[in-house]
N, C-alpha and C positions, 0 to 999 in steps of 0.2 A: 102362601098367597092367601090372603083372607077371603072369607066367604063373601063379602062385599064386593070385592074385586073381581072374584070368579063369576059373580052375578052381574055384574055391569059388562065384563067382557062377553057373556054369554048373550046379554040382551044386544049388544052392539054389534057384534061379530057373527054370532051363529043364529041369532032368532030374528034379527031385523030383516025385513023384507028387501032393503037396499043396503044389507052389510056385505061383507066381503065373502062370507061362505055361500050367501045367495049369488053373488058375483060368479064365484069360481064354478058353482052348480049349473048357472045358465051358461057359462062359457065352454063347459065340458058337452052341455047339448048340443050347441052349436058347432063343435068340433065333430061331434058324431054325425051331424046331418051333413056336414062337408064331406067327411069320410064316406058316407053313404052315397053323396052324390057323385063323388070321384068315382067309387066302385062302379056305379051305374054307367057313369058315361065310359070307363074303360071296356067293360062288357059290351057296350054298343058299338065301341071303336072296333073290338076284336070281332064282332060279327060281321060287320060291314067289310073290313080288311079281309076277313075270311073268304066273304062273298066275291069281292074283288078278285082275290087272287085265283079262285075257283073260276071266274069268268075270263080273266086274262090267261089262265092256262090253257084254255080250251080254244083260244083263237090262234 
């Protein structure tokens, strides 16, 4: 690969704010936020269900 081709690739793919690398980095960040949200939802669900099981177990 020529130096010119490598330079053009880096400008268009790796360095551009709207390039594919930036899109993949943004997608990864979005997936991490989704994962964190799902983990928080699961934790809340488990707390509520644990409290419900305790309450119904006493009735």
